C-alpha positions in Angstrom: 4.2 37.1 22.1 5.3 36.7 18.7 3.1 36.7 15.9 4.2 33.0 14.9 3.0 32.0 18.5 -0.5 33.4 18.1 -0.7 31.4 14.5 0.5 28.1 15.9 -1.9 25.3 17.7 -5.3 24.6 17.9 -7.0 23.3 14.6 -9.7 25.6 13.1 -13.1 24.2 13.0 -13.3 24.9 9.4 -9.6 24.4 8.5 -7.8 25.6 5.4 -7.7 22.2 3.7 -9.9 20.2 1.1 -13.1 19.4 2.0 -12.7 21.4 5.5 -15.7 22.9 5.3 -17.6 19.4 5.6 -15.2 18.3 8.1 -16.3 21.3 10.4 -20.0 20.1 10.0 -19.1 16.8 11.3 -17.1 18.2 14.2 -19.3 21.0 15.2 -22.4 18.1 15.2 -20.5 15.8 17.2 -19.2 18.6 19.5 -22.9 20.2 20.1 -24.1 16.4 20.6 -21.6 16.1 23.2 -22.2 19.2 25.1 -25.8 18.8 25.2 -25.8 15.6 26.7 -23.2 16.4 28.9 -25.5 19.3 30.2 -28.4 16.9 30.1 -26.5 14.3 32.3 -25.8 16.9 34.9 -29.5 17.8 34.7 -30.3 14.4 35.4 -32.2 13.9 32.2 -31.8 10.7 30.5 -34.0 10.0 27.0 -36.1 6.6 27.2 -34.9 3.5 25.5 -37.9 4.2 23.2 -36.6 7.5 22.0 -33.2 6.5 21.7 -34.3 3.8 19.4 -36.6 6.1 17.4 -33.6 8.8 16.7 -31.2 5.4 16.0 -33.5 4.2 13.3 -33.9 7.8 11.8 -30.0 8.3 11.9 -29.0 4.8 10.3 -32.2 4.0 7.9 -33.2 7.4 6.8 -29.7 9.4 6.8 -27.3 6.9 6.4 -28.5 4.0 4.4 -28.3 5.8 1.1 -24.4 6.7 1.6 -23.9 3.1 1.7 -24.8 2.2 -1.4 -23.4 5.7 -3.2 -20.2 4.3 -2.1 -20.3 1.1 -3.7 -21.8 3.0 -7.0 -19.0 5.4 -7.2 -16.4 2.5 -6.6 -17.7 0.6 -9.4 -19.5 2.8 -12.1 -16.0 3.1 -14.2 -14.8 -0.4 -14.0 -14.9 -3.1 -16.1 -18.0 -5.9 -16.6 -15.5 -8.4 -15.5 -14.6 -6.4 -12.2 -18.1 -5.5 -11.6 -19.2 -9.1 -11.8 -16.4 -10.4 -9.5 -17.1 -7.7 -7.0 -20.8 -8.5 -7.0 -20.0 -12.2 -6.3 -17.6 -11.6 -3.5 -20.0 -9.5 -2.1 -22.9 -12.0 -2.3 -20.5 -14.7 -0.8 -19.4 -12.7 2.1 -23.2 -11.9 3.1 -24.3 -15.7 2.7 -21.1 -16.3 4.9 -22.1 -13.9 7.6 -25.8 -15.0 7.7 -24.7 -18.4 8.1 -22.2 -17.7 10.8 -25.2 -16.0 12.7 -27.4 -19.0 12.7 -24.5 -21.4 13.9 -22.6 -19.0 16.3 -24.6 -16.1 17.3 -21.9 -15.0 19.8 -19.2 -15.1 17.3 -21.4 -13.2 14.7 -22.0 -10.7 16.9 -18.2 -10.4 17.8 -17.9 -10.0 14.0 -20.5 -7.4 13.8 -18.8 -5.0 16.4 -15.3 -5.7 14.6 -17.0 -4.7 11.1 -18.1 -1.3 13.1 -14.8 -0.8 14.5 -12.9 -1.6 10.9 -15.4 0.6 9.1 -15.4 3.7 11.1 -11.2 3.5 11.5 -10.5 2.7 8.1 -12.9 5.4 6.6 -11.5 8.1 9.0 -7.8 7.0 8.2 -8.4 7.5 4.6 -10.1 11.0 5.0 -7.3 12.3 7.1 -5.0 11.3 4.1 -6.9 13.4 1.5 -7.8 16.2 3.5 -5.8 17.3 6.7 -3.0 15.1 6.1 -1.3 12.1 8.2 2.4 12.8 7.9 2.5 12.2 11.7 1.5 8.5 10.7 5.3 7.4 9.8 4.5 3.7 9.6 2.2 0.8 8.7 2.1 0.3 12.5 0.9 4.0 13.6 -1.5 3.8 10.5 -3.1 0.6 11.8 -3.3 1.9 15.6 -4.9 5.2 14.4 -7.3 3.2 12.6 -8.0 0.8 15.6 -8.4 4.1 17.9 -10.9 5.8 15.4 -13.0 2.8 14.7 -12.5 1.5 18.4 -14.3 4.5 19.9 -17.6 3.4 18.0 -17.6 0.2 20.3 -15.0 0.3 23.2 -16.1 3.8 25.0 -19.8 2.8 25.0 -18.8 -0.9 26.2 -17.2 0.8 29.0 -19.3 3.7 29.9 -22.7 2.2 28.8 -22.4 -1.4 29.8 -25.8 -2.1 30.5 -27.3 -0.8 27.5 -24.7 -2.5 25.4 -25.1 -5.9 27.2 -29.2 -5.5 26.9 -28.9 -4.8 23.0 -26.3 -7.6 22.9 -28.4 -10.2 24.3 -31.1 -9.2 21.9 -29.0 -9.7 18.8 -28.0 -13.0 19.5 -31.7 -13.8 20.7 -32.6 -13.4 17.2 -30.8 -16.3 16.2 -30.4 -18.2 19.5 -32.9 -17.0 22.4 -31.0 -16.8 25.5 -27.6 -17.9 23.7 -25.5 -14.8 25.5 -26.2 -16.0 28.8 -23.4 -18.6 29.4 -21.1 -15.8 28.9 -22.6 -12.9 30.9 -20.9 -14.0 33.9 -17.9 -12.6 32.2 -19.0 -9.2 30.5 -18.2 -7.0 33.7 -14.3 -8.5 33.3 -14.8 -8.0 29.5 -16.1 -4.3 29.9 -12.7 -3.7 32.1 -10.3 -5.5 29.9 -12.0 -3.7 26.6 -11.8 -0.3 28.4 -8.3 -0.6 29.7 -6.9 -1.9 26.4 -8.7 1.0 24.6 -7.4 3.4 27.0 -3.8 2.1 26.4 -4.1 2.5 22.6 -5.3 6.3 22.8 -2.4 6.9 24.6 -0.1 5.0 22.5 -1.6 6.5 19.1 -1.2 10.2 20.7 2.2 9.5 22.3 3.6 8.5 19.0 2.1 10.7 17.1 3.3 13.7 19.1 6.6 12.4 18.9 6.6 12.0 15.0 4.5 15.4 14.4 6.3 17.6 11.6 4.3 20.7 12.4 1.9 20.9 9.8 -1.0 20.6 12.0 -2.0 17.2 10.9 -1.1 15.8 14.4 -3.0 18.4 16.4 -6.3 17.9 14.1 -5.8 14.2 14.6 -5.7 14.4 18.4 -8.5 16.7 18.5 -10.7 14.5 16.7 -9.3 11.5 18.7 -10.2 12.9 21.8 -13.8 14.4 20.6 -14.7 10.9 19.7 -14.0 9.6 23.2 -15.7 12.6 24.5 -18.8 12.1 22.2 -19.2 8.2 23.0 -18.6 8.7 26.4 -21.2 10.8 27.0 -23.9 10.5 24.8 -26.3 7.4 25.2 -25.0 4.2 23.3 -27.9 3.7 20.8 -28.0 7.6 20.1 -24.5 7.9 19.7 -23.8 5.3 17.3 -27.5 6.1 15.3 -25.7 9.6 14.8 -22.4 8.8 14.4 -22.7 7.1 10.9 -24.9 9.9 9.3 -23.0 12.9 11.0 -19.5 11.8 11.0 -18.6 8.9 9.0 -20.9 9.6 5.9 -20.5 13.5 6.0 -16.6 13.0 6.3 -16.6 10.5 3.3 -18.4 13.6 1.4 -15.3 15.7 2.2 -12.9 12.9 1.2 -14.7 12.4 -2.1 -14.9 16.3 -3.2 -11.5 16.7 -2.1 -10.2 13.9 -4.8 -10.2 15.9 -8.0 -7.9 13.5 -10.1 -9.7 10.3 -11.6 -7.7 7.0 -11.4 -6.2 5.2 -14.0 -5.0 1.9 -14.5 -6.3 -1.9 -15.5 -9.1 -2.1 -13.3 -10.9 1.0 -14.8 -13.0 0.8 -17.7 -16.5 0.8 -19.4 -18.8 -1.2 -17.4 -22.6 -1.3 -16.9 -22.5 1.4 -14.7 -20.5 3.6 -17.2 -23.9 4.7 -18.5 -24.0 7.3 -15.8 -21.1 9.1 -17.1 -22.8 9.7 -20.4 -23.1 13.0 -21.9 -26.8 12.5 -22.5 -28.6 13.8 -19.5 -31.8 11.5 -19.8 -29.5 8.8 -20.0 -27.6 9.5 -16.9 -31.3 10.3 -14.9 -32.8 6.9 -16.0 -29.2 4.9 -14.9 -29.0 6.8 -11.8 -32.9 5.7 -11.1 -32.1 2.4 -12.1 -29.3 1.8 -9.7 -31.2 3.5 -7.0 -34.1 1.0 -7.2 -32.1 -2.0 -7.8 -30.1 -1.5 -4.9 -33.2 -0.5 -2.8 -34.9 -3.8 -4.0 -31.9 -5.9 -2.7 -31.1 -4.0 0.5 -34.6 -4.5 1.6 -35.1 -8.0 -0.1 -32.3 -9.2 2.2 -33.8 -7.2 5.0 -37.3 -9.3 4.5 -35.3 -12.9 3.8 -33.2 -12.2 7.5 -36.5 -11.3 9.2 -38.3 -14.4 8.0 -35.4 -17.0 8.6 -34.4 -15.3 12.1 -36.3 -17.4 15.1 -37.1 -14.1 16.9 -36.1 -11.3 14.7 -37.0 -8.5 17.2 -34.9 -10.2 19.9 -37.6 -10.6 22.3 -38.3 -7.0 22.2 -41.2 -4.8 20.8 -40.9 -2.0 18.5 -39.0 0.2 18.3 -36.3 -1.0 20.4 -36.0 -4.6 19.1 -35.7 -3.1 15.2 -32.7 -1.4 16.5 -31.2 -5.0 17.4 -32.5 -6.2 14.0 -31.1 -3.2 12.2 -27.9 -3.4 14.0 -27.2 -6.8 12.6 -28.7 -6.3 9.2 -26.6 -3.2 8.6 -23.3 -5.2 9.9 -24.1 -7.9 7.5 -24.1 -5.5 4.6 -20.7 -3.5 5.9 -18.8 -6.7 6.3 -18.5 -7.3 2.4 -18.4 -3.4 1.9 -15.1 -3.3 4.2 -13.6 -6.5 3.2 -14.5 -6.7 -0.5 -15.1 -2.7 -1.3 -11.6 -1.7 0.3 -9.2 -4.6 1.4 -10.0 -6.6 -1.7 -10.1 -3.8 -4.3 -6.5 -2.2 -3.1 -6.2 -0.5 -6.5 -9.3 1.8 -5.6 -11.8 0.7 -3.3 -14.7 2.5 -1.6 -12.1 4.6 0.3 -9.7 5.3 -2.6 -6.9 7.5 -2.4 -5.0 9.0 -5.3 
């Protein structure tokens, strides 16, 4: 076998690309969890709902919440005051609209929450690919959309198919927060929906991998993309859904966004940059920077948990009829979706010049 043949093919866990070591951390974490839970399943072990809920809350609240705030801060700190005010206004409007939808039509609100998770995971991963190991095999906007749907869809579509009872249980809790028993009229269609979602997602995965293979240019980007895609599918197919979602965001999404951020070494320029109120954090005065960072942290924490308290007070049944900690999973899942909707819509799609997933 030639030397070239030996050097071809499988992507390294620590690829020689910007942010490669951080990418490896995310890959190893998900691979280890997938193997561990595959072994546990074969051995007949399944963690209780309570244990799964505790793991979810630790992952989503303690580990992942701070990163979401940092994404906004990092996007806004060098922007003009006008842009910052407009951004904040759109953000608050989107939050108010989502909360109103949940009270008026909770099933539609639940559907939107699922869509938010897909959009955030998919678009976030797409931009990580572009900055780190590349995406030259995605040669059209259709392929880019397909890649985002597949990577983000794995977060929701795969658990819907492989853990239907758990997914249905927590879906009912989330709807019950606003309308007790509200999911009952559509529950009879859940098995059909499960197969439609599973079959549709499977077709998207095949199409994404096939098109990428045909258009691969030999740089290794396709192999890395395919390996990560299959890892995500395997992870969500094997790891219990509550744990899988709870650890996916801190161990995969946020970790890979750190890789993307560190890989970008050029600051953006243009009309949307400027000296806004957060520019204090770029000062040469160490004391000023520390004070500014502390102020942003406190303000963000107060706003976030203030909104959580408001939702808790307004919802007729904030725990969805369940106890602690399982009910807190349902509550936090809805709450974090409310925050994530403007995070995606305002932070990226509205702010196309830069956004939370800015790629120079």
